[in-house]
C-alpha positions in Angstrom: -43.1 200.9 187.6 -42.6 200.9 191.4 -45.1 203.0 193.3 -43.6 205.7 195.4 -44.3 205.7 199.1 -46.2 208.7 200.6 -44.0 211.0 202.6 -44.8 213.9 205.0 -43.9 216.2 202.2 -46.8 214.9 200.2 -49.2 215.4 203.1 -47.9 218.9 203.7 -48.5 219.7 200.0 -52.0 218.3 200.1 -53.0 220.2 203.2 -51.0 223.4 202.4 -49.2 223.3 205.8 -45.5 223.1 206.7 -43.6 219.8 206.8 -42.8 220.6 210.5 -46.5 220.9 211.3 -47.2 217.5 209.7 -44.4 215.9 211.6 -45.5 217.4 214.9 -49.1 216.4 214.3 -48.1 212.8 213.6 -46.1 212.7 216.8 -48.9 214.2 218.9 -47.0 217.4 219.7 -48.8 219.5 222.4 -48.3 222.7 220.4 -50.4 221.4 217.5 -54.2 221.9 217.8 -56.5 218.8 217.9 -58.2 220.0 214.7 -54.9 220.0 212.8 -53.9 216.6 214.3 -57.2 215.1 213.0 -56.8 216.7 209.5 -53.2 215.3 209.2 -54.3 211.9 210.5 -57.1 211.7 208.0 -54.9 212.7 205.1 -52.2 210.2 206.2 -54.8 207.4 206.3 -56.3 208.5 202.9 -52.8 208.6 201.3 -51.7 205.3 202.9 -48.8 207.0 204.7 -46.5 204.7 206.7 -44.3 206.3 209.3 -40.6 205.6 208.9 -39.8 203.6 212.0 -36.1 203.6 211.4 -35.9 207.4 211.2 -38.2 207.6 214.3 -35.9 205.2 216.2 -32.8 207.2 215.2 -34.4 210.3 216.6 -35.8 208.8 219.8 -33.1 206.3 220.6 -35.5 203.4 220.8 -37.1 201.1 218.3 -40.1 200.0 220.4 -39.1 196.4 219.7 -37.7 193.7 222.0 -36.3 190.3 221.2 -36.9 187.0 222.9 -34.8 183.9 222.5 -36.2 180.5 223.6 -35.0 176.9 223.0 -38.3 176.0 221.2 -41.6 177.8 220.7 -43.7 174.7 220.2 -44.1 174.0 224.0 -46.8 175.4 226.1 -44.4 176.8 228.6 -42.3 179.0 226.3 -45.3 180.1 224.1 -47.1 181.1 227.4 -44.1 183.1 228.6 -44.1 185.0 225.2 -47.9 185.6 225.6 -47.3 187.1 229.0 -44.5 189.2 227.7 -46.6 190.6 224.8 -49.5 191.3 227.1 -47.3 193.3 229.4 -45.4 195.2 226.7 -48.0 195.7 224.0 -50.0 198.5 225.8 -46.7 200.4 226.0 -46.2 200.2 222.2 -43.6 197.4 222.1 -43.5 194.6 219.5 -41.8 191.3 220.2 -39.4 189.5 217.8 -39.2 185.8 218.6 -36.2 183.6 217.9 -35.5 179.9 218.6 -32.1 178.5 219.6 -33.2 174.9 219.1 -31.3 174.2 222.3 -28.0 175.0 220.5 -25.5 177.5 222.0 -24.1 178.4 218.6 -27.5 179.3 217.2 -28.3 181.2 220.3 -25.3 183.3 219.9 -26.2 184.1 216.2 -29.7 185.0 217.2 -28.4 187.3 219.9 -26.2 189.1 217.4 -29.1 189.4 214.9 -31.3 191.0 217.6 -28.5 193.4 218.5 -28.1 194.4 214.8 -31.9 194.9 214.7 -31.3 197.4 217.5 -34.0 196.0 219.8 -34.5 197.8 223.1 -34.1 194.7 225.2 -33.3 191.0 224.8 -35.0 188.3 226.9 -33.3 184.9 226.9 -34.0 181.4 228.2 -30.6 179.8 227.6 -30.0 176.5 225.6 -29.1 173.3 227.4 -25.4 173.4 226.2 -24.8 177.1 226.9 -21.7 177.4 229.1 -19.5 180.2 227.9 -21.1 183.5 228.8 -18.2 185.8 227.8 -19.9 187.0 224.7 -22.9 188.1 226.8 -20.6 189.9 229.3 -19.0 191.7 226.3 -22.5 192.8 225.1 -23.1 194.3 228.6 -19.8 196.2 228.5 -20.0 197.5 225.0 -23.8 198.2 224.4 -26.7 199.8 226.3 -29.0 196.9 225.4 -30.3 195.3 228.6 -30.5 191.5 228.8 -33.0 189.7 231.0 -32.8 185.9 231.7 -36.0 183.9 232.5 -36.4 180.3 233.5 -33.1 178.9 232.3 -30.4 181.3 233.4 -26.8 182.0 234.4 -25.9 184.3 237.2 -24.1 187.3 235.6 -23.6 190.7 237.3 -25.8 193.3 235.6 -28.5 190.8 234.3 -31.9 190.5 235.9 -33.4 187.0 236.2 -36.9 185.8 236.6 -37.3 182.1 237.6 -39.5 179.9 239.7 -38.5 178.2 242.9 -37.6 174.8 241.2 -36.3 173.4 244.5 -39.5 174.1 246.3 -41.6 172.7 243.5 -39.6 169.5 243.4 -39.7 169.2 247.2 -43.5 169.6 247.3 -43.9 167.0 244.6 -41.7 164.4 246.3 -43.3 165.2 249.7 -46.8 164.6 248.3 -45.7 161.2 247.0 -44.3 160.3 250.4 -47.4 161.4 252.1 -49.4 159.2 249.8 -47.5 156.2 251.1 -44.9 155.8 248.3 -41.5 154.7 249.5 -39.2 153.8 246.6 -39.4 157.1 244.5 -37.4 157.4 241.4 -36.5 160.7 239.8 -36.2 161.4 236.1 -33.7 164.2 236.5 -33.6 166.0 233.2 -30.4 167.6 231.8 -28.1 168.3 234.7 -26.2 170.9 232.7 -29.1 173.2 233.4 -29.5 174.9 236.8 -33.3 174.4 236.8 -32.9 170.6 236.8 -30.1 170.7 239.4 -32.5 172.6 241.7 -35.3 170.1 241.0 -32.9 167.2 241.8 -31.9 168.9 245.1 -35.5 169.4 246.0 -36.2 165.7 245.5 -33.1 164.7 247.6 -33.9 167.1 250.4 -37.5 165.8 250.7 -36.2 162.2 250.9 -33.7 163.2 253.7 -36.3 165.2 255.7 -38.6 162.2 255.7 -35.8 159.8 256.6 -36.0 157.8 253.3 -32.8 156.4 251.8 -31.2 158.2 248.9 -30.6 155.5 246.2 -28.2 156.6 243.5 -29.7 154.2 241.0 -33.1 155.9 241.4 -31.8 159.1 239.9 -31.9 158.8 236.1 -30.6 161.6 233.8 -33.0 162.0 230.9 -33.9 164.6 228.3 -37.4 166.1 228.2 -39.1 163.9 225.6 -41.8 161.3 225.7 -39.5 158.7 224.2 -36.9 159.2 226.9 -39.6 158.7 229.5 -40.7 155.4 227.9 -37.0 154.2 227.7 -36.3 155.1 231.3 -39.5 153.3 232.5 -38.5 150.2 230.5 -35.1 150.1 232.2 -36.6 150.6 235.7 -39.0 147.7 235.3 -36.2 145.3 234.6 -34.9 145.8 238.1 -35.3 143.3 240.9 -36.5 146.0 243.2 -39.0 148.1 241.3 -40.1 151.7 242.1 -43.5 152.5 243.4 -43.4 156.2 242.3 -41.8 158.5 239.6 -41.1 162.2 240.1 -40.2 163.5 236.7 -38.5 166.9 236.1 -40.5 167.1 232.9 -44.2 166.5 232.0 -43.1 164.9 228.7 -41.0 162.2 230.3 -43.8 161.7 232.9 -46.2 161.1 230.0 -43.7 158.6 228.5 -43.5 156.8 231.8 -47.3 156.7 232.0 -47.5 155.2 228.5 -45.0 152.5 229.3 -46.7 151.8 232.6 -50.0 151.2 230.8 -48.2 148.8 228.4 -46.9 146.9 231.4 -50.4 146.5 232.7 -49.5 148.3 236.0 -52.1 150.3 237.8 -51.7 154.1 238.4 -51.9 155.3 241.2 -52.5 152.0 243.1 -49.2 150.3 242.1 -47.2 153.3 241.1 -47.6 157.1 241.3 -46.4 159.7 238.8 -45.8 163.4 239.0 -44.4 165.7 236.3 -43.2 169.3 236.2 -44.5 172.2 234.1 -48.2 171.6 234.1 -48.5 171.2 230.3 -52.2 171.4 229.2 -52.3 167.6 228.3 -51.6 166.7 232.0 -55.2 167.7 233.1 -57.1 166.5 230.0 -55.8 162.9 229.7 -58.1 160.0 230.6 -55.9 159.6 233.7 -54.8 163.1 234.6 -51.2 163.6 235.6 -50.1 165.5 238.8 -47.7 168.3 238.0 -45.9 171.4 239.2 -47.1 174.6 237.6 -44.4 177.1 236.6 -46.9 180.0 236.0 -45.4 180.9 232.6 -47.8 183.7 231.7 -47.0 185.4 235.0 -43.3 184.9 234.4 -43.6 186.6 231.0 -45.5 189.5 232.4 -43.1 190.0 235.3 -40.1 189.8 232.8 -41.8 192.6 230.8 -42.4 194.6 233.9 -38.7 194.3 235.0 -37.7 195.8 231.6 -40.3 198.7 231.9 -39.1 199.4 235.4 -35.4 199.4 234.2 -36.3 202.2 231.7 -37.6 204.3 234.5 -34.5 203.5 236.6 -32.1 204.3 233.8 -33.8 207.7 233.2 -33.1 208.5 236.8 -29.4 207.4 236.4 -30.0 204.3 238.5 -29.2 200.7 237.4 -31.0 198.0 239.4 -30.3 194.3 238.9 -33.3 192.2 240.0 -33.4 188.5 240.9 -37.1 187.5 241.1 -38.2 184.0 242.2 -41.8 183.0 241.7 -43.7 180.4 243.8 -44.7 177.2 242.0 -48.0 175.5 242.5 -48.5 171.7 242.8 -51.6 170.4 241.1 -52.6 167.0 242.5 -54.4 164.8 240.1 -55.3 161.1 239.5 -51.8 159.9 238.8 -50.5 160.4 242.4 -53.6 160.5 244.6 -53.6 157.1 246.2 -55.2 158.1 249.6 -58.6 159.7 249.9 
């Protein structure tokens, strides 16, 4: 036999008070005395009462849940953004539903629809690498009141706030550091150029070369994914060339790690013979036997600011104001053994 859930009617019967009094006490109504609130709370706990969140949401117009869609959760960057988001929103009573797109636009669209049907109060998205058509997102904006906020990977769409880092600046600083360390023939593992973040990192690399009057060599720009294996493969191809690179700036820490592994196999010295810098400041970069220089994307801060943008939008909307924000965070270059050739 299925056990019946406790209701506010059961609590009112036990305490011999009205249903309205129980409801108001559970919702901390100012007209209810503190003594009654404590009596109701104690009875609710004793009877294992669980508040009906759906009914509460229908009454208040909010579910106190938000959704976040990331390509993968098993990277330090995205898990740290989610941590920051939860730290910002949890004190305000919000819970976070996490979805993965697996870097697939079709899955991303399904996850978006799932979150909409769950009636979340906001959706945070870092888009997949093959997301190009944004018409369905624009339709959501025009047909629902659910705000959408992009972070890290984004598209510029009117009505959507974005939180990113200055990828161009981070890439420029990384390339500039290599140049200042005396490296001349710097190759770039450019990532997936379908994504704006990698386009900006490529442009930062190119602008640094131009500003320091170094030649831009097309063959030194290698489109890669973001895996260790692709870093190994790219390094193998580079070392077959007649003119070999003396530095690698990788748009991903994972491809930088792959490059370092292959460099070690080739018996080449880092940083004496070749320098390496990655991007993202994954934890492994600082704890390896030979630590890897990297650009920090401040993911926890990005998550907190994303949450704050949502909270501020609630205040704005209550005042009848809709403000679209475009926030760009400053990256930090961490210089370590892999690129520090000069003392």
